[in-house]
C-alpha positions as CSV (number, residue, x, y, z in Angstrom):
1,X,102.8,140.0,101.8
2,X,102.4,140.0,105.6
3,X,105.0,141.7,107.6
4,X,107.4,139.1,109.1
5,X,107.3,141.0,112.5
6,X,103.4,140.2,112.9
7,X,102.2,138.3,115.7
8,X,99.4,136.2,116.2
9,X,98.5,134.1,119.4
10,X,96.1,132.6,121.5
11,X,95.3,133.8,125.2
12,X,93.3,131.8,127.7
13,X,91.1,133.9,130.0
14,X,90.8,131.8,133.2
15,X,89.6,132.3,136.5
16,X,86.8,131.3,138.9
17,X,83.1,132.1,138.4
18,X,82.0,135.4,138.5
19,X,85.3,137.6,138.5
20,X,84.1,139.3,134.9
21,X,86.1,137.2,132.4
22,X,83.2,137.5,129.8
23,X,82.8,140.8,130.1
24,X,87.0,141.3,129.7
25,X,86.4,139.3,126.6
26,X,83.6,141.2,125.2
27,X,85.8,144.6,125.8
28,X,88.6,143.8,124.4
29,X,87.1,142.3,121.4
30,X,85.0,145.5,121.0
31,X,81.8,143.3,120.3
32,X,79.6,141.0,122.5
33,X,81.0,137.5,121.6
34,X,80.6,136.2,125.1
35,X,77.1,136.2,127.1
36,X,77.1,137.7,130.7
37,X,74.8,137.7,133.8
38,X,75.7,138.1,137.5
39,X,75.0,134.1,137.7
40,X,77.9,131.9,138.4
41,X,78.5,129.4,135.6
42,X,77.2,131.6,132.6
43,X,79.9,130.8,130.4
44,X,79.9,127.1,129.8
45,X,81.8,126.6,126.5
46,X,85.2,128.0,125.3
47,X,84.4,130.8,123.2
48,X,86.9,132.3,120.7
49,X,87.0,136.2,120.4
50,X,89.2,137.9,117.9
51,X,90.8,141.4,117.9
52,X,93.2,142.4,114.9
53,X,95.3,145.1,115.0
54,X,97.6,146.4,112.5
55,X,100.6,144.3,113.8
56,X,99.0,141.9,116.0
57,X,96.1,139.7,116.3
58,X,94.7,138.4,119.9
59,X,92.5,135.4,119.8
60,X,91.0,135.3,123.1
61,X,90.0,131.9,125.0
62,X,86.8,132.4,127.0
63,X,86.8,129.7,129.6
64,X,84.3,128.7,132.1
65,X,84.6,129.6,135.7
66,X,86.2,126.7,137.3
67,X,84.3,125.3,139.7
68,X,85.5,123.7,142.9
69,X,82.3,122.9,144.6
70,X,79.6,121.5,142.4
71,X,81.4,117.9,140.6
72,X,78.3,116.8,138.2
73,X,79.4,116.2,134.7
74,X,78.6,119.3,133.0
75,X,81.2,120.9,135.8
76,X,83.3,118.0,135.2
77,X,83.4,119.1,131.5
78,X,83.7,122.6,132.2
79,X,86.6,122.3,134.2
80,X,88.5,119.9,131.7
81,X,87.4,122.8,129.2
82,X,89.9,125.2,131.4
83,X,92.4,122.8,132.1
84,X,92.6,121.6,128.0
85,X,92.8,125.3,126.8
86,X,96.2,125.2,128.5
87,X,97.9,123.2,126.1
88,X,96.5,125.1,123.0
89,X,97.5,128.7,124.3
90,X,100.5,131.2,124.3
91,X,99.5,133.1,127.2
92,X,97.0,132.5,130.1
93,X,95.0,135.5,132.0
94,X,94.2,134.4,135.3
95,X,91.5,136.8,136.2
96,X,91.0,137.6,139.7
97,X,88.8,140.4,141.7
98,X,90.8,143.1,143.4
99,X,91.5,142.5,146.9
100,X,89.8,138.7,146.7
101,X,92.1,135.8,146.6
102,X,90.6,132.6,148.0
103,X,90.6,128.7,148.1
104,X,89.8,128.8,144.3
105,X,92.7,130.6,143.2
106,X,95.2,128.6,145.1
107,X,93.6,125.5,143.4
108,X,94.0,127.2,140.0
109,X,97.6,128.2,140.3
110,X,98.5,124.6,141.2
111,X,97.1,123.5,138.1
112,X,99.2,126.0,135.7
113,X,101.5,125.0,133.6
114,X,105.2,126.4,134.5
115,X,106.0,126.5,130.8
116,X,103.6,129.3,129.7
117,X,103.3,132.8,130.6
118,X,100.9,133.6,133.1
119,X,99.9,137.2,133.4
120,X,97.6,137.9,136.4
121,X,94.6,140.4,135.7
122,X,93.0,141.8,138.7
123,X,89.7,143.3,137.8
124,X,87.0,145.6,139.1
125,X,89.6,147.8,140.5
126,X,86.8,150.7,140.3
127,X,85.0,148.8,142.9
128,X,87.4,149.0,145.6
129,X,86.3,151.0,148.2
130,X,89.5,152.2,149.2
131,X,91.9,152.6,146.3
132,X,95.0,152.7,148.7
133,X,94.0,149.0,149.2
134,X,95.3,148.2,145.8
135,X,98.9,148.3,146.0
136,X,99.2,146.1,149.2
137,X,97.4,143.4,147.3
138,X,99.7,143.4,144.4
139,X,102.4,142.8,146.5
140,X,100.9,139.6,148.5
141,X,99.7,138.2,145.3
142,X,102.8,138.5,143.6
143,X,104.6,136.2,146.2
144,X,102.2,133.5,145.4
145,X,103.4,132.7,141.8
146,X,105.9,133.7,139.2
147,X,103.4,135.7,137.3
148,X,105.2,137.2,133.7
149,X,102.8,140.3,134.5
150,X,100.7,141.6,137.1
151,X,98.0,144.0,135.2
152,X,95.2,145.9,137.3
153,X,92.0,147.2,135.4
154,X,88.3,147.5,135.2
155,X,86.7,145.9,132.2
156,X,83.5,147.0,133.2
157,X,84.8,150.6,132.8
158,X,87.5,150.0,130.0
159,X,89.9,150.7,131.9
160,X,93.7,149.5,131.6
161,X,92.9,147.7,128.5
162,X,95.5,149.2,126.5
163,X,98.0,148.0,129.3
164,X,97.1,144.4,129.4
165,X,97.5,144.1,125.2
166,X,100.5,145.9,125.2
167,X,101.8,143.9,128.2
168,X,100.9,140.6,126.7
169,X,102.0,141.6,123.0
170,X,105.5,140.6,123.5
171,X,104.8,137.0,124.7
172,X,102.9,136.3,121.4
173,X,105.0,134.5,118.7
174,X,105.7,135.6,115.4
175,X,102.9,134.4,112.9
176,X,100.4,135.4,110.2
177,X,96.7,135.9,111.3
178,X,94.4,133.1,112.1
179,X,91.2,135.0,111.2
180,X,90.5,137.5,109.1
181,X,90.8,141.0,109.8
182,X,86.8,141.6,110.3
183,X,86.5,138.2,112.3
184,X,85.2,139.0,115.9
185,X,84.7,135.1,116.9
186,X,85.0,131.5,115.3
187,X,81.3,130.4,117.0
188,X,78.3,130.2,114.6
189,X,75.3,132.2,114.0
190,X,73.4,128.8,115.5
191,X,76.0,128.8,118.4
192,X,75.4,132.2,119.0
193,X,71.7,131.8,119.1
194,X,71.4,129.3,121.8
195,X,74.0,131.5,123.8
196,X,71.7,134.8,123.2
197,X,68.3,133.2,124.4
198,X,70.5,131.6,127.5
199,X,71.7,134.9,128.5
200,X,68.2,136.3,128.5
201,X,66.8,133.0,130.6
202,X,69.7,134.2,133.2
203,X,68.6,137.9,133.1
204,X,64.7,137.4,133.2
205,X,64.6,134.6,135.5
206,X,66.5,135.9,138.3
207,X,66.6,134.2,141.7
208,X,64.3,131.8,140.1
209,X,66.7,130.5,137.6
210,X,67.1,126.5,137.8
211,X,70.3,125.2,137.9
212,X,69.8,122.5,135.2
213,X,68.7,124.9,132.4
214,X,70.2,124.7,128.9
215,X,69.5,125.8,125.3
216,X,69.2,123.7,122.3
217,X,68.8,124.9,118.5
218,X,66.6,122.3,116.7
219,X,66.5,124.1,113.5
220,X,68.6,127.4,111.9
221,X,67.3,128.1,108.4
222,X,68.4,131.6,106.7
223,X,66.3,133.0,103.9
224,X,67.9,135.8,102.3
225,X,68.2,138.2,105.5
226,X,65.5,136.6,107.1
227,X,66.4,133.8,109.8
228,X,64.1,131.7,111.6
229,X,65.3,130.0,114.5
230,X,63.6,127.1,116.6
231,X,64.7,126.9,120.1
232,X,64.0,124.6,122.8
233,X,65.0,125.4,126.4
234,X,65.6,122.3,128.1
235,X,64.9,122.0,132.2
236,X,65.9,119.1,134.6
237,X,62.6,119.0,136.4
238,X,58.7,119.5,135.3
239,X,58.6,121.9,137.9
240,X,60.7,124.3,136.3
241,X,59.0,124.4,133.2
242,X,56.0,126.6,134.8
243,X,59.0,129.0,136.1
244,X,60.4,129.4,132.9
245,X,57.1,129.6,131.0
246,X,55.9,132.2,133.4
247,X,51.9,132.8,134.1
248,X,50.2,132.9,130.7
249,X,53.3,132.3,129.2
250,X,54.5,135.6,129.7
251,X,57.9,135.0,130.9
252,X,59.2,133.0,128.3
253,X,57.5,135.4,125.6
254,X,59.6,138.3,127.2
255,X,62.7,136.0,126.9
256,X,62.3,135.2,123.3
257,X,61.4,139.0,122.5
258,X,64.9,140.0,124.2
259,X,66.5,137.3,122.4
260,X,65.0,138.0,119.1
261,X,66.0,142.0,119.5
262,X,69.6,140.6,120.1
263,X,70.1,138.5,117.4
264,X,68.7,140.8,114.9
265,X,71.3,143.3,116.2
266,X,74.2,141.1,116.1
267,X,73.0,139.2,112.8
268,X,72.2,142.4,110.9
269,X,68.5,141.1,110.1
270,X,65.1,140.1,110.5
271,X,64.4,137.1,112.9
272,X,61.6,134.7,113.2
273,X,62.0,132.8,116.8
274,X,60.2,130.3,118.0
275,X,61.1,128.9,121.7
276,X,59.4,126.2,124.0
277,X,60.3,124.4,127.1
278,X,61.6,120.6,127.4
279,X,62.3,118.4,130.2
280,X,65.2,116.6,130.2
281,X,65.5,115.0,133.7
282,X,69.4,114.6,134.7
283,X,71.1,115.9,131.6
284,X,73.3,117.9,133.5
285,X,74.7,114.7,134.8
286,X,74.5,112.9,131.8
287,X,77.6,112.8,129.4
288,X,75.7,111.7,126.2
289,X,73.1,114.2,126.7
290,X,75.9,117.3,127.2
291,X,77.2,115.8,123.9
292,X,74.0,116.0,122.3
293,X,73.8,120.2,123.8
294,X,77.2,120.9,122.5
295,X,79.4,120.2,125.4
296,X,82.5,118.7,124.8
């Protein structure tokens, strides 16, 4: 029988783009369940990462970066994903970058629910030029909201993660686990395949990355240990198609190779991957198109 003192809880990881939410999720889970890049809005969906310990199960909800500038349908859906996560969780982890607090953070704290404990996670402390700046920063931000806890850490360096988990545990309710002990995410392999391809597009295209880009898995089949994945890269304009494909198809080929290798590592089997590029004009501002691509 499960110990009655076992705690299980959902923790929303929120913040503006590029503060390290997905890196933090991956480090806490101990596996890559959320894609990362230096580009804003890499994460577009809510993703659950699961960490189970002897007496606790943490279910981290990695959310898109809260967008305060672009207001198209895609960004409205992503912002709605962030705010709707407040309802379903036990704890909110607001992630900020050490030494940086701006208009985006002010807007976020105005929307925070007063009935949920909000922990401030100060990330990237390893990047502070002067370590003595940390304490004054903590003193300043502690006056801006009644945070339940303030935890400085470096997700990239895996520093301070145990302190964060220990601080969060006391806010989780006593409840049996929701997931099996060896589960690390609630997302399907099909979904993870699309996210891996999208990450490789972000990393290989660099500054040339078109904003209106997405990935649609048109077919995902498994035959024993072999997975056959057919994926369409969706772009907003015809001119973007050539950017993604690259000279003589080299860029798309490199994206596909990198994605296939990571899928094989994650899935533990051989992957046959076919990718091509489709043009769907205005998809990022079309709610019907967004729903067909899995955005809710």
